[in-house]
VMD Tcl script that builds the backbone (N, CA, C; Angstrom):
set m [mol new atoms 315]
animate dup $m
set s [atomselect $m all]
$s set {name element resname resid chain x y z} {
  {N N MET 1 A -105.519 -10.028 45.110}
  {CA C MET 1 A -106.912 -10.204 44.810}
  {C C MET 1 A -107.599 -8.844 44.686}
  {N N HIS 2 A -107.436 -7.958 45.676}
  {CA C HIS 2 A -108.075 -6.648 45.686}
  {C C HIS 2 A -107.741 -5.873 44.408}
  {N N LEU 3 A -106.475 -5.862 44.030}
  {CA C LEU 3 A -106.074 -5.101 42.848}
  {C C LEU 3 A -106.578 -5.745 41.562}
  {N N ARG 4 A -106.474 -7.040 41.461}
  {CA C ARG 4 A -106.969 -7.731 40.263}
  {C C ARG 4 A -108.469 -7.518 40.078}
  {N N GLU 5 A -109.220 -7.572 41.178}
  {CA C GLU 5 A -110.670 -7.360 41.123}
  {C C GLU 5 A -111.027 -5.961 40.634}
  {N N ARG 6 A -110.098 -5.036 40.735}
  {CA C ARG 6 A -110.335 -3.656 40.309}
  {C C ARG 6 A -109.604 -3.311 39.020}
  {N N GLY 7 A -109.212 -4.336 38.266}
  {CA C GLY 7 A -108.677 -4.135 36.934}
  {C C GLY 7 A -107.180 -3.950 36.809}
  {N N PHE 8 A -106.454 -4.066 37.903}
  {CA C PHE 8 A -105.000 -3.937 37.824}
  {C C PHE 8 A -104.384 -5.259 37.392}
  {N N SER 9 A -103.367 -5.168 36.576}
  {CA C SER 9 A -102.573 -6.339 36.207}
  {C C SER 9 A -101.516 -6.516 37.295}
  {N N VAL 10 A -101.406 -7.709 37.845}
  {CA C VAL 10 A -100.485 -7.955 38.956}
  {C C VAL 10 A -99.548 -9.099 38.594}
  {N N ASP 11 A -98.257 -8.860 38.754}
  {CA C ASP 11 A -97.242 -9.888 38.571}
  {C C ASP 11 A -96.566 -10.074 39.932}
  {N N ALA 12 A -97.113 -10.968 40.748}
  {CA C ALA 12 A -96.588 -11.189 42.096}
  {C C ALA 12 A -95.319 -12.024 42.045}
  {N N GLN 13 A -94.318 -11.580 42.792}
  {CA C GLN 13 A -93.046 -12.294 42.853}
  {C C GLN 13 A -92.604 -12.405 44.309}
  {N N ASN 14 A -92.228 -13.596 44.702}
  {CA C ASN 14 A -91.627 -13.788 46.018}
  {C C ASN 14 A -90.129 -13.554 45.866}
  {N N VAL 15 A -89.588 -12.729 46.727}
  {CA C VAL 15 A -88.158 -12.424 46.664}
  {C C VAL 15 A -87.486 -12.877 47.946}
  {N N HIS 16 A -86.198 -13.121 47.852}
  {CA C HIS 16 A -85.433 -13.601 48.998}
  {C C HIS 16 A -85.317 -12.535 50.091}
  {N N ASP 17 A -85.102 -11.271 49.691}
  {CA C ASP 17 A -84.890 -10.197 50.671}
  {C C ASP 17 A -85.783 -9.003 50.331}
  {N N ILE 18 A -86.996 -8.995 50.845}
  {CA C ILE 18 A -87.939 -7.911 50.561}
  {C C ILE 18 A -87.430 -6.584 51.110}
  {N N TYR 19 A -86.635 -6.610 52.175}
  {CA C TYR 19 A -86.126 -5.357 52.740}
  {C C TYR 19 A -85.121 -4.696 51.808}
  {N N ALA 20 A -84.409 -5.470 51.022}
  {CA C ALA 20 A -83.515 -4.891 50.014}
  {C C ALA 20 A -84.331 -4.157 48.952}
  {N N VAL 21 A -85.480 -4.712 48.581}
  {CA C VAL 21 A -86.365 -4.056 47.611}
  {C C VAL 21 A -86.871 -2.741 48.194}
  {N N LYS 22 A -87.276 -2.766 49.445}
  {CA C LYS 22 A -87.776 -1.557 50.105}
  {C C LYS 22 A -86.684 -0.493 50.158}
  {N N ARG 23 A -85.463 -0.876 50.530}
  {CA C ARG 23 A -84.344 0.075 50.588}
  {C C ARG 23 A -84.040 0.639 49.205}
  {N N THR 24 A -83.975 -0.223 48.215}
  {CA C THR 24 A -83.661 0.205 46.852}
  {C C THR 24 A -84.645 1.251 46.348}
  {N N HIS 25 A -85.902 1.112 46.724}
  {CA C HIS 25 A -86.938 2.009 46.218}
  {C C HIS 25 A -87.319 3.111 47.200}
  {N N GLY 26 A -86.548 3.263 48.273}
  {CA C GLY 26 A -86.693 4.404 49.167}
  {C C GLY 26 A -87.881 4.396 50.096}
  {N N VAL 27 A -88.364 3.216 50.474}
  {CA C VAL 27 A -89.483 3.163 51.421}
  {C C VAL 27 A -88.931 3.430 52.821}
  {N N PRO 28 A -89.360 4.526 53.457}
  {CA C PRO 28 A -88.865 4.815 54.808}
  {C C PRO 28 A -89.215 3.685 55.776}
  {N N ARG 29 A -88.318 3.401 56.669}
  {CA C ARG 29 A -88.503 2.300 57.628}
  {C C ARG 29 A -89.836 2.408 58.376}
  {N N ALA 30 A -90.212 3.611 58.792}
  {CA C ALA 30 A -91.440 3.800 59.559}
  {C C ALA 30 A -92.702 3.513 58.737}
  {N N LEU 31 A -92.591 3.468 57.416}
  {CA C LEU 31 A -93.752 3.244 56.558}
  {C C LEU 31 A -93.817 1.824 56.011}
  {N N GLN 32 A -92.861 1.004 56.350}
  {CA C GLN 32 A -92.804 -0.342 55.786}
  {C C GLN 32 A -93.943 -1.231 56.270}
  {N N SER 33 A -94.325 -2.144 55.392}
  {CA C SER 33 A -95.393 -3.082 55.669}
  {C C SER 33 A -95.027 -4.424 55.057}
  {N N CYS 34 A -96.023 -5.247 54.812}
  {CA C CYS 34 A -95.793 -6.614 54.363}
  {C C CYS 34 A -95.588 -6.743 52.852}
  {N N HIS 35 A -96.146 -5.841 52.064}
  {CA C HIS 35 A -96.080 -5.948 50.604}
  {C C HIS 35 A -95.435 -4.705 50.023}
  {N N THR 36 A -94.642 -4.887 48.973}
  {CA C THR 36 A -94.077 -3.764 48.234}
  {C C THR 36 A -94.356 -4.006 46.762}
  {N N ALA 37 A -94.926 -2.999 46.110}
  {CA C ALA 37 A -95.240 -3.110 44.687}
  {C C ALA 37 A -94.637 -1.926 43.944}
  {N N LEU 38 A -94.397 -2.126 42.669}
  {CA C LEU 38 A -93.926 -1.063 41.787}
  {C C LEU 38 A -94.991 -0.851 40.725}
  {N N ALA 39 A -95.350 0.418 40.506}
  {CA C ALA 39 A -96.394 0.734 39.544}
  {C C ALA 39 A -96.025 2.003 38.780}
  {N N ARG 40 A -95.620 1.828 37.541}
  {CA C ARG 40 A -95.317 2.962 36.649}
  {C C ARG 40 A -94.410 4.003 37.294}
  {N N GLY 41 A -93.341 3.547 37.928}
  {CA C GLY 41 A -92.370 4.456 38.518}
  {C C GLY 41 A -92.623 4.818 39.966}
  {N N TYR 42 A -93.717 4.356 40.532}
  {CA C TYR 42 A -94.044 4.610 41.935}
  {C C TYR 42 A -93.890 3.332 42.752}
  {N N VAL 43 A -93.726 3.510 44.061}
  {CA C VAL 43 A -93.697 2.406 45.002}
  {C C VAL 43 A -95.035 2.407 45.751}
  {N N VAL 44 A -95.604 1.236 45.929}
  {CA C VAL 44 A -96.839 1.098 46.701}
  {C C VAL 44 A -96.538 0.115 47.828}
  {N N GLU 45 A -96.612 0.606 49.044}
  {CA C GLU 45 A -96.197 -0.171 50.214}
  {C C GLU 45 A -97.392 -0.490 51.100}
  {N N GLY 46 A -97.626 -1.763 51.322}
  {CA C GLY 46 A -98.688 -2.181 52.226}
  {C C GLY 46 A -100.035 -2.292 51.541}
  {N N HIS 47 A -101.083 -2.228 52.341}
  {CA C HIS 47 A -102.452 -2.452 51.883}
  {C C HIS 47 A -103.092 -1.140 51.416}
  {N N VAL 48 A -102.566 -0.577 50.341}
  {CA C VAL 48 A -103.089 0.670 49.786}
  {C C VAL 48 A -104.312 0.351 48.921}
  {N N PRO 49 A -105.440 1.044 49.144}
  {CA C PRO 49 A -106.634 0.787 48.339}
  {C C PRO 49 A -106.403 1.073 46.851}
  {N N ALA 50 A -107.020 0.262 46.010}
  {CA C ALA 50 A -106.859 0.381 44.557}
  {C C ALA 50 A -107.252 1.755 44.045}
  {N N ASP 51 A -108.306 2.361 44.605}
  {CA C ASP 51 A -108.713 3.677 44.096}
  {C C ASP 51 A -107.668 4.741 44.391}
  {N N GLU 52 A -106.912 4.597 45.464}
  {CA C GLU 52 A -105.832 5.550 45.756}
  {C C GLU 52 A -104.637 5.325 44.823}
  {N N ILE 53 A -104.372 4.078 44.464}
  {CA C ILE 53 A -103.317 3.796 43.487}
  {C C ILE 53 A -103.714 4.379 42.133}
  {N N ALA 54 A -104.972 4.199 41.744}
  {CA C ALA 54 A -105.454 4.761 40.475}
  {C C ALA 54 A -105.319 6.282 40.476}
  {N N ARG 55 A -105.652 6.906 41.588}
  {CA C ARG 55 A -105.514 8.362 41.701}
  {C C ARG 55 A -104.054 8.778 41.571}
  {N N LEU 56 A -103.160 8.050 42.237}
  {CA C LEU 56 A -101.722 8.315 42.140}
  {C C LEU 56 A -101.270 8.273 40.682}
  {N N LEU 57 A -101.666 7.231 39.972}
  {CA C LEU 57 A -101.242 7.062 38.582}
  {C C LEU 57 A -101.883 8.095 37.651}
  {N N ARG 58 A -103.063 8.541 37.989}
  {CA C ARG 58 A -103.763 9.548 37.184}
  {C C ARG 58 A -103.178 10.943 37.426}
  {N N GLU 59 A -102.946 11.295 38.690}
  {CA C GLU 59 A -102.491 12.642 39.042}
  {C C GLU 59 A -100.979 12.826 38.916}
  {N N ARG 60 A -100.215 11.737 39.041}
  {CA C ARG 60 A -98.753 11.742 38.910}
  {C C ARG 60 A -98.060 12.801 39.788}
  {N N PRO 61 A -98.341 12.812 41.110}
  {CA C PRO 61 A -97.678 13.794 41.977}
  {C C PRO 61 A -96.177 13.503 42.080}
  {N N ARG 62 A -95.435 14.486 42.532}
  {CA C ARG 62 A -93.982 14.347 42.672}
  {C C ARG 62 A -93.668 13.693 44.014}
  {N N VAL 63 A -93.947 12.403 44.094}
  {CA C VAL 63 A -93.654 11.600 45.277}
  {C C VAL 63 A -93.013 10.307 44.806}
  {N N ALA 64 A -92.394 9.599 45.745}
  {CA C ALA 64 A -91.820 8.286 45.408}
  {C C ALA 64 A -92.900 7.216 45.431}
  {N N GLY 65 A -93.898 7.390 46.318}
  {CA C GLY 65 A -94.933 6.376 46.388}
  {C C GLY 65 A -95.928 6.614 47.501}
  {N N LEU 66 A -96.760 5.586 47.701}
  {CA C LEU 66 A -97.790 5.593 48.736}
  {C C LEU 66 A -97.563 4.446 49.703}
  {N N ALA 67 A -98.010 4.636 50.929}
  {CA C ALA 67 A -97.855 3.578 51.930}
  {C C ALA 67 A -99.018 3.581 52.910}
  {N N VAL 68 A -99.390 2.390 53.327}
  {CA C VAL 68 A -100.243 2.173 54.490}
  {C C VAL 68 A -99.405 1.276 55.395}
  {N N PRO 69 A -98.707 1.884 56.369}
  {CA C PRO 69 A -97.808 1.098 57.211}
  {C C PRO 69 A -98.546 0.089 58.082}
  {N N GLY 70 A -97.876 -1.001 58.348}
  {CA C GLY 70 A -98.441 -2.028 59.211}
  {C C GLY 70 A -99.582 -2.775 58.541}
  {N N MET 71 A -100.448 -3.330 59.347}
  {CA C MET 71 A -101.569 -4.132 58.855}
  {C C MET 71 A -102.853 -3.499 59.385}
  {N N ARG 72 A -103.238 -2.370 58.832}
  {CA C ARG 72 A -104.375 -1.587 59.329}
  {C C ARG 72 A -105.704 -2.328 59.173}
  {N N PRO 73 A -106.420 -2.538 60.257}
  {CA C PRO 73 A -107.742 -3.165 60.156}
  {C C PRO 73 A -108.641 -2.332 59.236}
  {N N GLY 74 A -109.325 -3.001 58.331}
  {CA C GLY 74 A -110.216 -2.318 57.403}
  {C C GLY 74 A -109.576 -1.945 56.091}
  {N N SER 75 A -108.245 -2.001 56.018}
  {CA C SER 75 A -107.589 -1.752 54.734}
  {C C SER 75 A -107.811 -2.976 53.845}
  {N N PRO 76 A -107.618 -2.847 52.532}
  {CA C PRO 76 A -107.876 -3.987 51.639}
  {C C PRO 76 A -107.138 -5.250 52.088}
  {N N GLY 77 A -107.888 -6.316 52.212}
  {CA C GLY 77 A -107.330 -7.589 52.655}
  {C C GLY 77 A -107.301 -7.753 54.163}
  {N N MET 78 A -107.611 -6.694 54.885}
  {CA C MET 78 A -107.570 -6.736 56.341}
  {C C MET 78 A -108.956 -6.486 56.947}
  {N N GLU 79 A -109.992 -6.653 56.123}
  {CA C GLU 79 A -111.348 -6.454 56.608}
  {C C GLU 79 A -111.750 -7.610 57.526}
  {N N THR 80 A -112.611 -7.307 58.493}
  {CA C THR 80 A -113.166 -8.320 59.385}
  {C C THR 80 A -114.678 -8.263 59.273}
  {N N PRO 81 A -115.318 -9.351 58.804}
  {CA C PRO 81 A -116.774 -9.347 58.677}
  {C C PRO 81 A -117.453 -8.983 59.992}
  {N N GLY 82 A -118.437 -8.093 59.902}
  {CA C GLY 82 A -119.187 -7.691 61.080}
  {C C GLY 82 A -118.516 -6.629 61.924}
  {N N GLN 83 A -117.318 -6.212 61.532}
  {CA C GLN 83 A -116.594 -5.202 62.305}
  {C C GLN 83 A -116.374 -3.977 61.421}
  {N N ALA 84 A -116.690 -2.813 61.951}
  {CA C ALA 84 A -116.479 -1.570 61.212}
  {C C ALA 84 A -114.982 -1.358 60.989}
  {N N PRO 85 A -114.594 -0.935 59.801}
  {CA C PRO 85 A -113.168 -0.710 59.546}
  {C C PRO 85 A -112.629 0.457 60.376}
  {N N ALA 86 A -111.407 0.335 60.817}
  {CA C ALA 86 A -110.747 1.414 61.543}
  {C C ALA 86 A -110.357 2.495 60.538}
  {N N ARG 87 A -110.309 3.725 60.982}
  {CA C ARG 87 A -109.863 4.815 60.113}
  {C C ARG 87 A -108.344 4.742 60.007}
  {N N TYR 88 A -107.822 5.082 58.844}
  {CA C TYR 88 A -106.383 5.098 58.650}
  {C C TYR 88 A -106.040 6.071 57.542}
  {N N ASP 89 A -104.761 6.450 57.468}
  {CA C ASP 89 A -104.279 7.358 56.436}
  {C C ASP 89 A -103.474 6.595 55.394}
  {N N VAL 90 A -103.623 7.026 54.161}
  {CA C VAL 90 A -102.737 6.587 53.077}
  {C C VAL 90 A -101.706 7.700 52.969}
  {N N LEU 91 A -100.447 7.344 53.147}
  {CA C LEU 91 A -99.371 8.335 53.194}
  {C C LEU 91 A -98.591 8.367 51.886}
  {N N ALA 92 A -98.218 9.570 51.471}
  {CA C ALA 92 A -97.316 9.749 50.332}
  {C C ALA 92 A -95.934 10.038 50.901}
  {N N PHE 93 A -94.903 9.503 50.258}
  {CA C PHE 93 A -93.537 9.770 50.713}
  {C C PHE 93 A -92.669 10.122 49.523}
  {N N ASP 94 A -91.618 10.912 49.811}
  {CA C ASP 94 A -90.689 11.286 48.745}
  {C C ASP 94 A -89.307 10.719 49.042}
  {N N ARG 95 A -88.382 10.951 48.159}
  {CA C ARG 95 A -87.028 10.387 48.285}
  {C C ARG 95 A -86.194 11.065 49.363}
  {N N THR 96 A -86.659 12.205 49.885}
  {CA C THR 96 A -85.894 12.903 50.915}
  {C C THR 96 A -86.376 12.568 52.319}
  {N N GLY 97 A -87.385 11.705 52.428}
  {CA C GLY 97 A -87.912 11.333 53.735}
  {C C GLY 97 A -89.173 12.087 54.111}
  {N N GLY 98 A -89.632 12.972 53.239}
  {CA C GLY 98 A -90.852 13.718 53.506}
  {C C GLY 98 A -92.079 12.811 53.414}
  {N N VAL 99 A -93.021 13.020 54.313}
  {CA C VAL 99 A -94.255 12.210 54.347}
  {C C VAL 99 A -95.435 13.170 54.499}
  {N N THR 100 A -96.478 12.955 53.679}
  {CA C THR 100 A -97.704 13.735 53.779}
  {C C THR 100 A -98.892 12.782 53.697}
  {N N VAL 101 A -100.043 13.245 54.136}
  {CA C VAL 101 A -101.253 12.454 54.024}
  {C C VAL 101 A -101.792 12.618 52.609}
  {N N PHE 102 A -101.923 11.508 51.899}
  {CA C PHE 102 A -102.473 11.481 50.535}
  {C C PHE 102 A -103.991 11.318 50.591}
  {N N ALA 103 A -104.479 10.521 51.536}
  {CA C ALA 103 A -105.913 10.288 51.690}
  {C C ALA 103 A -106.207 9.829 53.099}
  {N N ARG 104 A -107.391 10.175 53.576}
  {CA C ARG 104 A -107.890 9.682 54.874}
  {C C ARG 104 A -109.007 8.702 54.571}
  {N N ARG 105 A -108.938 7.528 55.160}
  {CA C ARG 105 A -109.932 6.486 54.893}
  {C C ARG 105 A -110.738 6.211 56.138}
}
mol reanalyze $m
mol bondsrecalc $m
mol representation Tube
mol addrep $m
């Protein structure tokens, strides 16, 4: 819903083994979450905000993808009415296991 509302085309697929998808695309175990998406050669793991995905696709950094590990309160889809969102980081990861902060939310 969050991505579609912001103009992204989404083809959602339920797969038998989501962890195989995560392994195939190099998502480090510590960064894994509930959703894994592929976008123009990048992996998007978890509740990553649409504007950060747009920035990733616009800037094309040399990373494998972005991740918001776990189910961070206040991240897209995890908002609670009347409650201030918790601060969290959007992390970039590469194929060698390197992780950096892509954005602070």
